[in-house]
N, C-alpha and C positions, 0 to 999 in steps of 0.2 A: 504494500500500500504506500503510495507516495505521501511524503510529509506535507500536511496541509494545515496552514494557520489562518484563522478567520478573524476578520475585523469588520464590524458592522458599518454599513452605509445606509441604514434604515432610517425611517421617519423619526424626527426629533420630538421628544415629549418631555414634560416636566417630571423631575424626579429628584431624589436626594443625591448628593454627591457620592461617588464611589469611595470606599475606604482607601486611604492613602497607601499606595503600594510602596514597598521598599523599606518598611520599618525594620525588618530583620537585617537589611544591608546597611542601614544608617541609624543605629540605635542611639547614638549621641544626640542627634537632632531631635529625635522623638522623646528622649529622656528630658531634654531641655524644655520641650513643649509641655510635657507632663508636669515638671516641676513648676513652671511658670503658671500653669493652670491651678495648681494646688495653692500657691502662695497668694493668688489674687482672688480666691473664692471669698464671698459669693459673687463678686463681680467677674465678668468674663475677661480673660486675658486680652482679648482683642480690643476691649474698651480702652486699654492702656497702650497696647502696641500700635494701634491705628493712629494714635496721636503722634507717635514718633515717625512711623513710616507705614503707609497704607498697604505695603506689600508684606509687612510682618504679621504673622498670625500664629497663635499657639494651637489652633485647631485644624488648620488646613494649609495647603500650598497655594500661593497666589502669584500672579504675574501681571505685568503691564504691557499692553500692546504699544510698541514704540514705532512701528511702521506698517503700512499696508501697501504692498506692491502688486499692481495688476500684472497677471501673467498672460491671460487670454481674455476674450470678451466675457467669459463666464467663470473665471477663476482668479484667485489672488493669493499671494503669500503674506501671512501674518508673521511679523518678527516680534517676539515676546521676550521681555526681560524678566525671568523668574525672580521671586523674592527669597526670603529666608528659608533655608533647608532644602532647596531643590538640588537634585543630583544630576549633574551634567554628564556623568560617565555612562550614559545609556549605550545600548548596542545599535549600530546602524541597521535600520529596518524596523525598529520598534515604533509603537504608536503612543500617543498621550491623550489623556482625557482633558477636556477644556469645558468649563462652565461659564456661561455668560448670563448676566442679569438682564432679562427682557420682560417688560410689563409686570415688574414686581416679583418675577419668579426666575430661579436659576435653571437654565436649560443646559443639558450636558450632551456632548458628543465626543467621539474619539476620532483622531486624525493621525496619519503617519507623520512622524518627524521627518523633515527634509534637510535639517541641519546635521552636521557631523558632530559627534560627541567630543567633548573637551575634558581635560583632567588637570588636576593640580592648580598651579598658578594661572594657567590659561582660563580657568573658570571664573576668575574674578571679573565681575561686570559683564559676563558672557550673556549671549542671547540664544534662543532657540527659534526654530521656524516651523510652521506647518503651511501646507498649500492646500487650499480648499476650492473645490469645484461646486458652483451653485447648482442644485438640482431642483427641478420643477416642484417636487413634493417636499423639498428640504427647507423648512422654515428657518432653521438656524444657519444652514450653509449659505442661504441667500443673504442673510444678515451679515455674516462674516465676510462675504465677498463685497457687498455693496453698501452695508450700513454701519459697520463698526468703525470707530474713529481712534486714531492714535491717542494714547493716554488712558484708554479704557482699562480698568482693573478686572482681571478674570481669575477664576479659580482653576487650579491645575491638579491633576493626579499624576503620580510618578510614571515614567515610561514603562511600558509592558510589552509583551509579545515575544514569540519565538521564531518569527520570520526574520532571521538576522544573518549578517555576514560575519563569519569567524575571522579571527585575527591570529595568525596571518591568513590572508585570503588564498583560496585555491589558485593554482597556477593557471588554470584555464576555466573561464566562466562564461556562461550564457545567460543573458537577461532577456526575458520574454515578457513584454508589457503592452498594455493597451489603455488608452485614455488616462484617467487619474491613477491607474495602476503603476505609473512610473514614480509616484511620490516616495514610497519607501526605498525604491532603487536609487533615487537621487541622494538620499542620505548615505547609501552604500558607496556610490560613486565619489561623492565629496570626501568621504573618509579614505577611500583608496588613493585619491589624489593627494590628500594630506600626508599619507604614509608612504607615498611613492610606490604604490603597489599596482599601478595600471600595467599589467604584464601582457595578458592575452584575453581580451574581453570582446565577445560578440553580443551586440544588443539589437534585438528586433522589436521595434515599437510600432503600434498601430494607432491611428487617430483618424477621425472623420475627414479632416482636411489638414493641410500644412499649417493653417492659422490656428488650429486647435491643439497643436503640440505644446505641451507644457515644457518649460525650460529649453525651448528650441535654440535660443542663442547660445546658452551655456553648453548644451550638448554638441552643437556645431563647433564651438571653440575647443571642446574636449577632443573632438575628432581630429581637428587640425593640429593640436599640440601634443597628442599622444598616439604614436603609431600603433600601440597595442590595443587601442579602443576603436572598434569598427561598428558603426551605427547604420542600420537600415530602417527607414521610416516608410510605412505603407499607409497611403490615404485610402481608407476603406470606402469612402463615398464614391470613388471612381475606380478603385482597383479591387474592391471586395476584401473580405477577411483573409488573413494569412492562413494558408492551407498547410497545417503541420504535417500532413502526409508527404509534403514536398520540402521538408525541413533540410534535407541534404543539399538543396540548392542554395540555401541561405547560410548554412553552417555545416559543411560536409563532415566535420569531426564532432558534431554535437554529442555523440555518444561518449566522448572522452571528457566532456565538460560537466561541472557542477552547474545546475540550472536553477535560477530563481524566476518564478512566473507570478505575475499579479495583474489582474484585469477582470473582464466579464466572465461569468460562470461558463458560458459556452466555450470560450478559449481555454479555460482551465480544465474543463472536462475533456477536451480534445488532447491537451497536453498530458493529462493523467493516463489516457488511453494509449497514446503513442509511447510514452516512457514505460508503461506497464508491459506492452507488447514486446518492447526491446529488452525486458528484464532489468530495467534500470530505475526501479521505483525510488531507491535510496538516493539517486542523483538529482531528483526533482524536489524542489522546495516551493510550496505554493502559499499564497495568501488570498483569501476571498473577501470581497466587500459585501457579499450577500449570502444568506444561507440557502442551501438546497432544501426545498420543502416538499413533502409528500402531498398528495391530493387530500383535501379535508374530508373527514368522515363524520356523518351524523349532523345533528342540528345545533350542537353546542350545548349551553346550559347556563344556569345562574352560578356565578362565582361569588363566594362569600369570603371576605378578608377578615379573619377572626379578630385580629388585634385592633384594627381600625373600626370594626363593626359596620363596614360598608359592603354592599352587594351590587352586582351588575350582571346583566344578561349579555352574553357574548356568543358569537357564532363559532363554528369549528375551525375557522381560519384565523381567529384573533388570539394572540398569546395572552396568558394570564398577566404578564407584565404590562402589555399594552392596555388590557382591560382595567387593571388597577390604576394605572397612570391616568386613564381617562376620567377616573373618579377623584383624582387628586390624592390617592393613597401613596404613602411614602414607602416605596419599595426599593431595596438595594438593586444595583445592576453593575455590570462590568462591560464585557465585550458585546453583550446583547446577541450573541450568536451561539450560545451553548458550549463555549470553550473554557472560560475562566472560572466558572463555578461560583461567581460572586452573588448570583441571584438565587441560590439554592435555599428552599424552605421546605418544611414538612407538609405533606398532604394529610389533612386531618380526616376528611370524609369525601366520599365520591370517587370519581375516576377522572384522569386527564390523559391526553394523548400527546406523544412526542411528534412535533411537526416534521422532524427529519426522517423518522423511521416508521411512524404510524404505531409504534409500540404503546400499549396502554399501561398506566401505572395505577396501583391500588392504594387505598388508605394505609398510612403508616410508613410510606416510602418518602424519601426526600427527592424533590423535583426541581427542575430548572424552570423558573417562571418565564424566561425569555423564549423558550422553545417548546412549551407545552400549552395545549388548548383544552377547554372543558369537554369532557365526554359525558355529558349530563351534568346535573347539579354537583358542585363540589365546594369544599371548605379548605382554605389554606391558612397556615399559621403565619400570617403577615398582616 
């Protein structure tokens, strides 16, 4: 089975912020937060810290948007200066959670980091960047591209994800990307340039038109400055999708390369099939922006959220997480794709069905609210 790492690109909804990741890797920062919280009780530590610097918080990670750079007609790069306690030593390819205050509510999404990690002295005053493509159904993504202003303070969750480039990098690499799937690869490429590890890289990228290619100028400059980086761009509107059955024409030695693929589900499914047929599953690393869902079964049911005392009727295609958020229920979440386990809660009564496999879960089991739907009336401990 090919390695597949999933990050959501789903509809944005209101929810609580995810638990700050990385506490185990950075215990000193979190100990300081806890100590400050105790000595300022009963007042909130943030009541004091905010007076000194709005980016300081004993409860959460924060950052300030310092620049918004247009990339294409419907995408932009946000440059963010994180505040107290942020870890800059993320791995290239990871994503970050960002929370933005809109209409009095914090809205959260996850986006790939496009900046290269920094360490030690280099992290002083450092910034990170994410590149966002506005989606028709993406309320927050549209705001980040067209509405957010430099100076805005945002909430952050530490970098996460296993779709990463190792250090040192493999001698021979294949990048297979389409659309905004190039964003995690950009962090990898910038890191490789910084470490002078552009050795032998073939990059096949698809985009509707040449004007839609993210980072077009930077990728072109990389092609001209590094003989070891070879880029092929396919305009799908005029040339059609890349036929991976003819990959030998684009990269005759692709079987010898470690491959990282990120883009639409159809492309990734094709890649998984091609690598599997070649017996090279372990050489393919994938990240998806959408979950593969099975066909809905049944008519859904009424979901009762025990702790909040709220109930809602939902169909068999609506996840418990989405249903709860529509009520304003405060539910935890992480990747929103059934990978990170941040949304796991006990099922107290009734039955739910896994959107990915169609498997039905019984009372007494622990379920992932982001990828399960009601299979009749049910009660969850949330």
